[in-house]
C-alpha positions as CSV (number, residue, x, y, z in Angstrom):
1,M,23.0,8.0,-6.2
2,G,26.4,8.5,-4.2
3,Q,26.9,9.2,-0.9
4,N,24.6,12.0,-0.9
5,L,21.4,9.8,-1.7
6,E,18.5,11.0,0.6
7,L,15.7,9.1,-0.4
8,S,15.3,5.3,-1.7
9,V,11.9,4.7,-3.3
10,V,10.1,0.7,-3.7
11,I,8.0,0.4,-6.3
12,V,5.8,-2.6,-5.9
13,V,3.8,-4.3,-9.1
14,L,0.5,-5.3,-8.7
15,E,-1.0,-5.1,-12.3
16,S,2.2,-4.8,-15.2
17,A,4.9,-3.8,-16.9
18,Q,2.6,-1.1,-18.5
19,R,1.5,0.4,-15.1
20,L,5.0,0.4,-13.4
21,E,6.5,2.2,-17.1
22,N,3.6,5.1,-16.2
23,C,4.4,5.4,-12.7
24,L,8.4,5.2,-13.1
25,A,7.4,8.0,-16.0
26,A,6.1,10.6,-13.3
27,L,9.5,9.8,-11.0
28,T,11.5,10.8,-13.7
29,R,9.7,14.0,-14.1
30,Q,9.9,15.0,-10.5
31,A,10.8,18.9,-9.8
32,G,13.6,19.6,-7.0
33,A,13.9,16.3,-6.0
34,P,16.9,14.8,-3.9
35,Q,19.2,12.5,-4.6
36,F,16.8,8.8,-4.9
37,E,17.3,5.7,-5.9
38,I,14.4,3.7,-7.1
39,I,14.3,-0.2,-6.3
40,V,12.0,-2.2,-8.0
41,P,11.6,-5.8,-6.4
42,W,10.8,-8.0,-9.7
43,D,10.2,-11.9,-9.3
44,G,8.9,-12.0,-13.0
45,T,5.6,-12.4,-12.6
46,H,5.2,-9.7,-15.2
47,G,7.7,-11.1,-18.0
48,P,11.8,-10.4,-17.8
49,P,12.7,-5.8,-17.0
50,D,14.8,-6.1,-20.2
51,T,12.6,-3.6,-21.7
52,L,11.9,-1.1,-19.1
53,Q,15.6,-1.4,-17.8
54,S,16.3,-0.1,-21.2
55,R,14.3,2.9,-20.9
56,F,14.8,3.4,-17.0
57,P,18.5,2.9,-16.7
58,E,18.8,4.4,-13.5
59,V,15.7,1.9,-11.9
60,R,17.3,-0.8,-9.5
61,F,15.5,-4.2,-11.2
62,L,16.1,-6.6,-7.5
63,L,15.8,-9.6,-8.9
64,V,13.9,-12.3,-6.6
65,E,13.5,-15.9,-6.9
66,K,10.2,-17.5,-7.2
67,R,6.8,-15.8,-7.2
68,R,6.9,-13.3,-4.0
69,T,3.9,-12.0,-2.2
70,Y,3.5,-8.3,-2.1
71,A,4.5,-8.4,1.4
72,E,7.9,-10.4,0.4
73,L,8.2,-8.2,-2.4
74,R,8.4,-4.9,-0.3
75,A,10.3,-6.4,2.1
76,A,12.9,-7.1,0.0
77,G,12.9,-3.7,-1.8
78,I,13.0,-2.3,1.8
79,R,15.7,-4.3,3.0
80,S,17.9,-3.3,-0.5
81,A,17.4,0.4,0.1
82,K,20.5,2.1,0.7
83,A,18.9,6.2,1.9
84,P,17.9,7.6,5.5
85,I,14.0,7.7,4.1
86,V,12.5,5.4,2.5
87,A,9.1,5.6,0.4
88,I,7.1,3.0,-0.8
89,T,3.9,2.8,-3.6
90,E,2.7,1.1,-6.1
91,D,2.9,0.6,-9.7
92,H,-0.8,1.6,-10.2
93,C,0.0,4.9,-8.4
94,L,1.6,8.7,-10.1
95,P,3.8,10.6,-7.7
96,R,3.0,14.5,-8.2
97,E,5.8,15.9,-9.4
98,N,7.1,17.3,-6.1
99,W,6.4,14.5,-4.3
100,C,10.3,13.2,-3.7
101,A,10.9,16.9,-2.3
102,A,7.9,16.9,-0.1
103,I,8.7,13.9,1.3
104,V,12.0,15.0,2.7
105,A,10.7,18.5,3.9
106,A,8.2,16.2,5.7
107,H,11.0,14.4,6.9
108,S,12.5,16.9,8.6
109,E,9.7,16.4,11.8
110,P,11.1,13.7,14.3
111,H,8.1,11.6,13.0
112,A,8.6,7.7,12.5
113,A,6.5,7.7,9.7
114,I,4.4,9.8,7.5
115,G,2.1,9.3,4.8
116,G,0.5,11.1,2.3
117,S,-2.9,12.0,0.3
118,V,-4.5,9.5,-2.7
119,E,-6.1,11.5,-5.3
120,K,-8.4,9.5,-8.2
121,D,-7.4,9.9,-11.9
122,T,-10.2,10.3,-13.7
123,P,-12.1,9.5,-15.8
124,D,-12.8,6.2,-14.7
125,G,-15.9,3.8,-14.4
126,A,-17.8,2.4,-11.5
127,L,-15.9,-0.8,-10.4
128,N,-12.2,0.9,-10.6
129,W,-14.7,4.0,-8.3
130,S,-16.0,1.3,-5.8
131,F,-12.4,-0.2,-5.3
132,Y,-11.0,3.9,-5.2
133,L,-14.0,4.9,-2.7
134,A,-13.6,1.3,-0.3
135,D,-9.9,1.5,-0.1
136,Y,-8.3,5.2,-0.7
137,I,-10.7,7.9,-0.3
138,R,-10.0,7.9,3.1
139,Y,-6.7,9.2,2.6
140,L,-8.1,12.0,0.7
141,D,-7.3,15.8,1.1
142,P,-6.0,15.1,4.9
143,A,-5.0,17.3,7.7
144,D,-2.1,17.4,8.5
145,G,-1.7,15.6,11.9
146,P,-1.3,12.2,13.2
147,S,-3.1,9.7,11.7
148,A,-3.6,5.9,13.2
149,Q,-3.6,4.4,8.7
150,L,-1.0,5.0,6.2
151,T,-1.8,3.5,2.9
152,D,1.1,1.3,1.7
153,C,0.7,3.0,-1.7
154,N,2.2,6.3,-0.7
155,V,4.0,5.7,3.0
156,T,7.2,6.8,4.1
157,Y,9.8,5.7,7.0
158,K,12.9,7.1,8.4
159,R,15.6,3.9,8.4
160,T,16.5,4.0,11.6
161,D,12.9,3.8,13.1
162,L,12.7,0.8,10.2
163,D,15.7,-1.0,11.5
164,A,14.4,-0.7,15.1
165,V,11.7,-3.1,14.4
166,A,13.3,-5.0,11.5
167,E,12.3,-8.1,13.2
168,V,8.4,-7.8,12.4
169,W,9.3,-6.9,8.2
170,Q,12.2,-8.6,7.4
171,R,10.4,-11.6,5.6
172,E,7.1,-9.8,4.9
173,F,6.3,-5.8,5.0
174,H,2.7,-5.6,6.4
175,E,1.9,-2.1,7.0
176,N,-0.4,-2.6,10.2
177,Q,1.9,-4.9,12.0
178,V,4.8,-2.3,11.3
179,H,3.3,0.8,12.4
180,H,1.8,-1.1,15.4
181,A,5.6,-1.6,16.8
182,L,6.6,2.2,15.7
183,T,3.7,3.0,18.0
184,S,5.1,0.6,20.6
185,R,7.7,1.7,20.7
186,G,6.8,5.4,21.1
187,R,7.2,6.7,17.8
188,S,4.7,9.0,16.0
189,L,2.5,8.1,12.5
190,W,2.1,11.7,10.8
191,I,-0.1,12.6,7.5
192,S,0.8,14.8,5.3
193,P,-1.4,16.3,2.4
194,R,1.6,17.7,0.7
195,I,2.4,14.1,0.0
196,V,0.1,13.3,-2.7
197,V,0.0,10.0,-5.8
198,R,-2.7,9.5,-8.2
199,Q,-4.5,6.6,-8.1
200,K,-5.9,4.2,-11.1
201,R,-6.5,0.5,-11.0
202,C,-7.8,-1.2,-14.2
203,L,-10.2,-3.8,-12.8
204,T,-12.1,-6.9,-13.8
205,W,-15.0,-8.2,-11.7
206,R,-13.2,-11.8,-11.1
207,T,-9.8,-9.3,-10.3
208,A,-11.6,-7.1,-8.0
209,L,-13.2,-9.6,-6.0
210,R,-10.2,-11.9,-5.4
211,D,-8.6,-8.9,-4.2
212,R,-11.0,-7.9,-1.8
213,Y,-11.7,-11.0,-0.4
214,A,-7.7,-12.4,-0.6
215,F,-6.4,-8.8,1.6
216,G,-9.8,-9.0,3.7
217,R,-8.7,-12.6,5.1
218,L,-4.6,-11.1,5.2
219,F,-6.1,-8.2,7.4
220,A,-7.8,-10.2,9.5
221,S,-5.0,-13.0,9.5
222,T,-2.7,-11.2,10.9
223,R,-5.1,-9.4,13.4
224,V,-5.5,-12.9,14.9
225,E,-2.0,-14.2,14.4
226,G,-1.3,-16.9,17.0
227,S,-4.5,-16.2,18.8
228,P,-6.9,-19.5,20.5
229,L,-9.4,-20.3,18.1
230,A,-11.8,-18.9,20.8
231,K,-10.8,-15.1,20.5
232,R,-11.3,-15.8,16.3
233,L,-14.4,-16.7,16.8
234,V,-15.5,-13.9,18.9
235,M,-14.2,-11.5,16.3
236,L,-16.1,-13.6,13.7
237,G,-19.4,-12.5,15.2
238,S,-18.0,-8.6,13.8
239,C,-18.1,-9.8,10.0
240,L,-22.1,-10.3,10.0
241,L,-22.0,-6.2,9.7
242,L,-19.4,-5.8,8.0
243,P,-20.2,-4.7,4.4
244,A,-23.4,-2.2,5.6
245,L,-20.5,-1.0,8.3
246,L,-17.9,-0.2,5.1
247,V,-20.4,1.3,3.1
248,A,-21.2,3.6,5.8
249,R,-17.5,4.7,6.2
250,V,-17.2,5.1,2.5
251,A,-19.9,7.6,2.7
252,G,-18.7,9.5,5.7
253,H,-15.8,10.3,4.0
254,V,-17.2,11.3,1.0
255,A,-20.0,13.5,3.1
256,R,-16.5,15.1,4.8
257,T,-14.2,15.8,2.1
258,R,-17.3,16.8,-0.2
259,R,-16.2,15.2,-3.1
260,Y,-17.4,12.9,-5.2
261,Q,-21.0,12.4,-4.3
262,T,-22.1,11.7,-7.8
263,E,-19.7,9.1,-8.3
264,F,-20.1,7.5,-5.0
265,L,-23.8,6.8,-6.2
266,G,-23.4,5.7,-9.6
267,A,-20.5,3.4,-7.6
268,L,-23.0,2.1,-4.7
269,P,-24.1,-1.3,-6.1
270,A,-20.0,-2.2,-7.0
271,L,-18.9,-0.7,-3.8
272,L,-21.2,-3.0,-1.9
273,V,-20.3,-6.0,-3.6
274,I,-17.1,-5.5,-3.1
275,C,-17.5,-4.7,0.8
276,A,-19.4,-8.0,0.9
277,A,-16.0,-9.7,-0.8
278,W,-14.4,-7.7,2.0
279,A,-16.2,-9.4,5.0
280,L,-16.1,-12.7,3.7
281,G,-12.2,-12.8,3.2
282,E,-12.4,-11.2,7.0
283,L,-14.6,-14.0,8.2
284,I,-12.5,-16.8,7.0
285,G,-9.5,-14.9,8.2
286,Y,-10.8,-15.2,11.9
287,L,-11.9,-18.5,11.3
288,T,-8.8,-20.1,10.0
289,G,-5.9,-17.5,11.0
290,S,-4.5,-18.2,8.2
291,P,-4.0,-15.8,4.4
292,E,-5.6,-17.0,1.2
293,T,-3.0,-19.2,-0.8
294,S,-1.9,-16.3,-3.4
295,L,-0.8,-14.0,-0.3
296,R,1.2,-16.5,1.8
297,R,4.7,-16.8,1.7
298,Q,6.3,-19.7,-0.7
299,G,9.5,-20.1,1.3
300,R,10.4,-19.9,4.5
301,E,13.7,-18.0,3.4
302,G,13.5,-14.5,2.5
303,A,14.0,-12.6,-1.3
304,P,17.7,-12.1,-1.7
């Protein structure tokens, strides 16, 4: 790694050690890659990392105490990163073979945050398709240009810009809060079609519904953090039509990209259900002003 380190890659594990292994294998096959490090924040949820560490000795498994939220793990990895560019992804994503090179090339431009596209790894079932369509199709085939939304499974930052807003993410890294802080300072967000990952999650109905509910609630609670109940109640009313609105947005992205029309129709019943779960999460998040228990910070101290 040494003094010529150009890129730090932080991987958050959502699913399993097997998924992480696939992601790490993809990173070992990078073509024309700059000098980069790989950091995996590890809280023991998926057992000891010994087997993976022996297969990928170049990977730095960052051991943290207690079970941590994904946002806490992300923050711990970024705090530990040493390179001038920091990339974030997740275990269910497979970076394209030129991913690292494309990231460094993109950061020759002045943008603070540069995200990329998310392709679907196929074949897959209706539930997994519904999850992809709900969460990631908006990042499919993007135009090269400014973007108000970037996904935390394929996003990169200049370290100097992250340091300038460190108070926002030191304990928990939520991309919407970080991006708002960056744009408030006049820094730009960009999306590039050349920075590509392929995504595939293996979900059960229980996992999918809990995920959508929990992250819908987290999204709402971060939007209204510190707001009085009256304001939260006003935003709560918007949840009534939210399932239909979310499905309509997905349909719009399918129409725009002219891809996955058949898969959209096949996944539509599942898509309606998981969008309803997200809407319920938002409703509870606005009402309570707090995230679901599994996504709450486990301690006030930061992860080491």
